[in-house]
Every structure is written in C-alpha cells, then in structure tokens.
N, C-alpha and C positions, 0 to 999 in steps of 0.2 A: 427505439424506448424511446417514451413520453420522459421529459424531466418536470419537476414538478416542485418549487422552492417555497412551495405557501402555499396552507391550508388554504385562505381565501381564493387561490386559484381553482378551487376544484366547486364546480356547480353544481354537479349532482353525483351521486355516488355511483361507483363502479360498477358495471354486471357481476357478479359473483366475485366479487374479489377475494381471490388469495394474499397473504397477504405475511411477509415474515418479518419482526421486530430486530432492531438491534443496532449496535454501530458500525458494526463489520469491518473493522482499522484492520487494514493487510489484506481484507478478502482471501484469504487462505482456503486451502484443499478443505477443510473442516466447512467452510463457508459457504463454497460452490457446492457443496450436496445438499446445503440447503436451498442453495436456487433451483437448485437442479429439480429438487422436491414439488418447491412450489409453481415452478414451471410448468411441473408433470398434472399435478393436480389442475390448474387452470385450463389446461389442454381438455381435461377428462369434462370438464365442469362446462367447458366453453366461455368460462371466466374470462379475469381479467389477472392475470401475475403481479404482484409489487413488493418492491423492497420497502421499506418505510425505513428511514434511519436519522439523525441530528446533525445539526450542523449549530455549532462548535460543539466537540464531547460536551457533555453532558460537567464530567468532572472538570472540565476548564472552568465552571462557572460557580458549582457548587464547592468542590475542593481541589485549587489550583495546584495548590502543593503536593497533590498527591497525582494528577495529571498524569497520565504517560506520556510519553513521545509518542507522537503517531507514525505510523508505518510507511502510511500513505499520504497523500495532499487531497485534500477534497477533490481536485483534476483526476488524476490518478483513479481513485476511489469511483467516482463516475463513471470514468471508462473502461474501468474492470467490470463493475455489473453493468454495465451495457453490453460487452461482451457474456454474459450469462443469458442472454435470450429473454429475459425479464420485459415485460410491456411498459411496468412505468418506475420509478424509480421517485420515489417520493423525500425529500428533504427538507425535514422541521425544522426551524429555527429555535433552539434551545435557548431559551428568554425566562425572565423572572414570571411572567404570563404562563408558561407550560409548567415552569418549575411548580409552581404555586396550585396547579391540578390533582386531585388527588388520584389514585390510584383509579377509583371509583367512575371520576369526572371524565380520564382521558379513554376509555374506554366507550365508554357512553356516548360523548364529545365527538373524539376523535377517529377510534375504529368503528365505532357503529353508526353513526350521525351521519359525519362526512366522508367516510371511505365507503360503508356498506359491507364491512367486513362477511365471510361466508363461511371461512375458511382461516385457520392463525395457525401457522407456523412456527414453533421457536425452538430453540436450542435449549437443553436441559439442563444448564445452569442461567436459564436469563430470569429476572427480575427489574423494575423498574419502579419508578413513582419516591416519595418519601419514605428511608427506611427501607427501602428496595422491597414494599407490602405487596406490590405487585406483583404476588409468586404466580406461579405455573400453578397450583393448585387453585390460586385466587383467580387465574385467566380461566381455566375450565369451570367455574362456579357461574360467573358472566359469561360464559358462552353458553351454558343451559339455560341460563337467564335470556337472552337474546336472541337466540336462535344459532350462534354459529358454534363451526368443529375447532377444538383443539390438538392438534398433533405435536407431540415433543419428541424434536432431534436428538436420538441420544449420543453421545460423543465419535465423534469421529476419529479412530484413529488409522495410524500405518506404522507397519513395523513395529506395533503395540508401543508407540506411540500417541500419546490424545494430541491432537491437532488445536492450537489455542496462540490469540496473539499474544500473547503473553511468553509462548515459548519462540516466537516468530523472533518477537523483539532480544530477547535473552541470545539466541543463535548471532543477531546482527550488531547488537552492542560487544558481544565477545569477539567479533571479527571473524567468525563460522560464518561466511556466507556461502561458503560451497553445499554446507549442511542445512543452509534456507531455502535449498531450492525444493526439498523434501516435504517441507511443510506447505510452502507459498504453491509450488506446481510449476515455479518458474524462477528466473533468474531475479536476485533483487537489485531495484534500480534506483537511481536518480536523477532527476533532467537539472540542469543549468546552465545560466547564460555566461558567456569568457568574458571575462571583466580585464583591465589590465593590475598586473603584478609588479613588483618590481623590477623585472626581466633578470633576476638571476640565473635562473634555470639558461638563458640563451647565454647565458656569457660563460656557463659551464659546459655547454655542449650540447644541451639536454632540454629545449626549449619544452614549456608547458603551456598548457591552458589552462587559466587559474578560473574556477566557476564558482557561480553565486548564487546560490539555491533558498527556495523556500520549505525544503523536505526538515524537518523535525530529525526526525532519527536518521543517524547517519553511523555508519563500522565505525569499530573500534580504531583509533587512531594507529595507523602503519601505511604498509605499501601492500598494492592490490593489481594484481592481475587483472586486466578488464577490458570489455570491448566496448566500443563507441560507436553508436549512429550519431550519423548529422544528415541535416538538408534534406530532411522530412517535410514531404507535402502535405498539410495539411492533418500533420500527426501520422499519417498511414508506415507504416513498419517498410512496407513494401518499396515506398518509393525510397527508403533512406541511402545513403551511404555508411559505410563501415570500416572501421580499422580496430586497429590492436593497439593497446595502452597500457602503462603503466600507473597506478596512477596511488597519490602521496596524500594519507590526512591526516594532519597534525599542523605543527606550531614552529618546523624548521629550529627543532634547538642546535645545529652548526652555526647556524649564523645568529644568533641571542635569541631575545624574547620576541614572540610574534606572537599574533591570535591565531586560532586557527583556521586551515585555508584550507582547499580542495585542489589539486593542481595535476592535472591530466597531460602526459607525457605521452601524444598517437604518434605511435610508431610509421613510418614510409608513407608519410602525407604531409605535405608544405604548405596546405591550405592556411588564410589568413580566416581566422573563426573569431574577432571580435566583434564581441556584440550578436553572437549567432547562440542558438539554442542547440544544446549537446544533451544525448541521453548514456546514461555511464550503465554499464552492465556489469556488477562487480562479479567475477568470476573465482576466485580464487586470493588467500592473504597469502603474504610472500612473507614480509617479516615485521618487526617493528619498528617503531620511527626510531631512528640512530642519531645520535652527536659525533659527529668527526672530529678525531685531532687536525684534518687537514684537507683539501681542496684535493690532493689526492685521492686518499681513501674513499673520500664522496664519490668521485667519480668512478672509481675502478669499483663499489659496490651497485653503482647506477649501471654499471653494464653489466652486471653479474644479472642484477634484478632483469633488466631487459631480456637477456638469454634466456633464462628461468620462465620468465612470463609468454615467451615466443611457443619455449616447448611445449605450455601446458595450453596455451590459446589455438595452436595448431591441431588441436583434436578434440577443441569444445566447440559445439553450437546454442546456440542462446536459445532457453526455454520459455515461449511466451505462453500466455494466458490462453490463445486460441488453438493452440496446435494440442492444451490440454484435453481442450472439450471434443475438438475433431478424436483423438485419440482412445478417447473414453467414452464412444457413443453408447 
C-alpha cells in the first residue's frame, strides 16, 4: 500500500480511482466491508483503490469539546487499512485551509482534480463540509456533473446490531472488551512502552510492567485478563513472543490518590521489559478496581484474579485482522 500524507505529493490523478471517504476510527467490520467493496470495484475497472481519510479527526479542530476519544492511533489505523489490501491510503491534513473549503470546492479540487475519482463509495450516513452540507444527495449530483459514480454502502449489521465506531467506543468504555470483538473482528489492544513505576507490585510479590501509551481510548477502570505480545521484529506478529497477563487500569485506591496507570502483571516470564514496547490484547474484564483494607486482602484477590485469568486465557486465541480477511474471502 502506498501511503500519502499531503495532497501536494499527488503529481497526477490516479488511474480509474475508486475512492471511499471517512474517518474510519476503529477500522471495524463495517469499515472493512466498505474497503472490500472498493477493492473489488477497482479490480473490475483495472483501477486504483483509495481510502481517503483525515488527520486529525475534524472534530478535534472544529469542536474539540465534542471530539470522541479515538479507538486507534494513526499508526494503528494505517496498519489496519493496509491489511485491507487497498492500493493507496490518502491521509489529508485537516487544517483551517481544508475546513474552509465548501463541499463543491472539495469535490472539484480534491476528488476530481487531484485524485481523479471515477467511482465513489460512501457509508449510508456520510456527510462532510460546513454544516454537513456535503450530503449523499449532493455527492450524487456532483457525480452526475463530473462523471463519477456514487455507491452508498448500507448499514452493516451483525446479529441485528448495526456496526459503528460509536458502538465500539461504548463497548470499550463500559469494559465489555470481549463483546467488542464481534464489532471489530479482532481483540481490542493497545501498545505501550514499559516505564518505571513505584515498585509496589514487586514488594507485594506481583511485579508489574507499567505502560505509557498514546492510545486515547482505554477500557473502563478495572482488572482484565489479557494476552501480551513482546519482542516483535518490525511489528510482525509472527515474530512476537507471547505471555498471559492480568492488567489493572486505575488509580490504585488502596494506596492513596494516584494518577491513572496501566499495570500488567505478566505470568510465567521473568524478562526485564523496561524501555520495551508491549502490545496488550484485552480478553475479558474480571472485576472493578477495589480499595482493600490491608495488604493480605489485596494479595489474596490478586491471586484469585491470576487463577481466573489462567482459566479464561487457556481457551483463548487472539483474533486478528488478517485472520478475518482469510476466513471471509
């Protein structure tokens, strides 16, 4: 996949460009069906399949108080879109200049003149521009004027549930990480760098890796059964080592007032991970974070968490994006 991060880097329109527009936060199963359609149409036209998105999310600039916490980092989103087998990912910087374009100007100057759109695929609820005036009806009018076709992709449902980034976000924020798998088509995960903590876990006999992450969306505070991958070469999952883990997200109320931390107690490994990157796949929420009366009660509960996590994880296989593509060809 070719990744382009500036319209100025496009020196000529693409051959028979089949384009989809959107933010694609989460790259969930609904998004993947749109990408699949784009790729299929482009192959039939012997053209170029293009995913066109924006960075940052437009609401980050236009209405920051209403901007959602993003499900993916930009790097994760790019990696997931690349796995969808599209030819080009065009990430347009969303700035004041772009925000001031009318929908007519965006179609004429970006979609037609720069990209050379021949076929546009959009979701059923897609709109853009000032006041969301760039509606589907508007796009169809523009398509008739400039000579490109517009396909509207209906709501993608699974078990009568409409797949959407909002629904994914709600599942994660409520701690329903196992339920999110059916929406994402993969286990929700985050990457973080191991940093020094206060050392209290080691003193309790349950050493933890404290993670620092750029991920905006985190699961609800609590304790989770998880699988951790580490020592990955060039981001290749096949080269990764893997271990079971119990992960705590919260403020450690037993020990006073603390900022939010992500602590992973890695089972059956003694590796020193300081400075390394770990990828945490959340499998199931075990319980709320609790304030304990004493160290003994805390340690007993942690031991119970570990046993419960082992039972759950013994029957768990991480579901990944590429497996979805293979199983659903």
